N, C-alpha and C positions, 0 to 999 in steps of 0.2 A: 447606484447599487446594482442595477441591471448589468452594467459594464463589468463590474467586479465578478458577478456571478458568471457572466459569459467567459471572462478570462480564466476563471477557476475551472470551468467545465472542460477546457481544452486538455489540461493534464489528467483530469479525472477520466474522461472518455478515452484519452490516449493510452493510459495505462491498461484499461480494459481491453482495448484493441490490441495492444502489444502482447498481453497475456493470451488472448484468444488466438493471435497470430502464431505464438509459440506452440500452443496446443495443436493448431491445424498443421503446422509444419512437421511436428514430431509424429502426430497420429497418422498422417498420410505418408510417412516414411520418406519425406523429402530430406529431412535431417534424421540421421539414425540415432535412436535413443540408447541409453545404457552405456555411454562412453566411459563412465567411472564405476560401473556396477561391481567390479571385483575388489575395489579398494575399501575394505571393511573399516580400517582405522580412520581413513579420511571421511568416510560416511558417518561414522560415529561422532567424530569431532565436529563435522559440519552440521549434523543434525542437532547436536547439543547446543551449538552456538545459535543456530536458527530458531530452535525452540525457545531459548531464553530471549532472543531478540523479538520474536513474534509475541511471546507472552507478555513482555514488558512494553512493547511499542503500541499495541492496540489499546490497552487501557489508558496509557499516557495520551495517545491521540484523542481518544474520546473525552477525556477530562481536561484537555489542554486549555480550553478557554475559561476554566474555573480558577486557574492560577492568577494571583494578584498581578504578577509581573506582566503576564500576557494581557490581562484586562487593561492594565495601564497603557501598554503599547497601543492597543486598539482604541482606547479612549483619546489618546494624544494624537495619533496619526489617522484616525477614522478609517476611510476606505483603504488607504495604502497599508496601514497596520493590519487591517482585517485580511487583506490579500496575502500579505507575508505570512501571517500566523496560520491562515487556512491552507496555504501551500505547504508549510511545515507539517501541519496535521495530516495532509494528504500524503506527503512523503513518508510519514511514519507508518502508514498502512500500506500504501501502494508499493514502495520499494521492497519490503519483505515479501509481499505477495508475488511480485515479479521474480525475485531471487528464488523463492520456494518453488515456483512453477518451473523455472529452469533446472533447479536441483532435482526435482522429481524426475524429469526426463533424463538427466545425466546419471543419477544413481538408481533410478527405477524403484525408489523406496516410497511406500505409501505415506509415511509420516510427512514428507515434504508436500505431497498432494493435499493432505488434510489441512496442513497449515496454510497453503495457498487458498484453499476453499474458505477457511475461517477469515482470512484477509479479505477475500472477495465479498463475503457476506457482511463483514464489518464496514465495507465501503458504502453500504446502504445508509449507514448512520451519519455519513459526512457528505452526502450529495449536495453540491453547491447550488442550491436553488435560490431564487431571489428572496423568498420568504425566510429561508434560513439565514441568509446574509443580513437581512433586515433585523432579525431577532438577535443575532450575535453582535450587531453593532450597537 
């Protein structure tokens, strides 16, 4: 179980480092922000899609292990199934968070920043500790 937790910690911490790296690069003006700031229609469409994706993916990720199909995969495959399902759950939260972080700096629209922060806060509920892996198995 400790091995599964360690393997899951790599993408977990990696996504946090990637998001923090984007913030540092944009805030220090190494990469110039606001590249798409004038595209109002594109911003509206992108914000709508990302809002729906973020609003749907976070509750799905937090409830993922309650579904019968997911439970049966974990029960059959034990640690391998747990690793796959936990990775899917992590992707449901981390990928929208990373995309929202990038879109915040491209459009300079606060909505994307808020959604990225919600994703970051939600990551606290899926931290792949050994205790959590044991309880989910």
